[in-house]
C-alpha positions, 0 to 999 in steps of 0.5 A: 515518493508518497505513500499511503498505507491502508487499514491493517498495514502495519505503522511499523513499517513507516520506520523502515520508508525514511525516503519515502513520506508516508501517510496512513489511511487513517491520518487522512481520515479515509479509514471509512472510505470504500475500496475504489474511492480511498484508490481515486482520492489517493491518486488525486492527493498525489500517492505513487503508492498504496501499501494494503493487506487487502488480498482481495483488492484486485477482486473488487476493484477494476484496476486496470486504468490505475495511475497509483501502483499497489503492493499488497502484504499478505498478512497483518502480522507484523512479526512476519511483515518484519522478516520481509522489509528487504522484499518491501523496499525492493517492491517499493523501489521497482513499483510503476504506475499501475503495479499490483504485486503481492508480497508472500509472508510466510 
């Protein structure tokens, strides 16, 4: 699966997704794109999944016709996110086009 990390998604998460191609918005030169433009570019470039920490994305964008799945991590804290690796991996494995799961991180 081809995965894009949005700004705020901790890059160390990449180490736990070895079966996937993982890029960051920063690496692609897309860190300054607005959410709508980022989603369009990601879909155009063949990404299957966007992982973000932007909990307002669903309120800011019309996600109804999106082909990309979006997983929202409800924290930017790597130590907290790290405790939920298995949940994140399961969400990735079960994602489908247009899916939008939010993963609570406590």
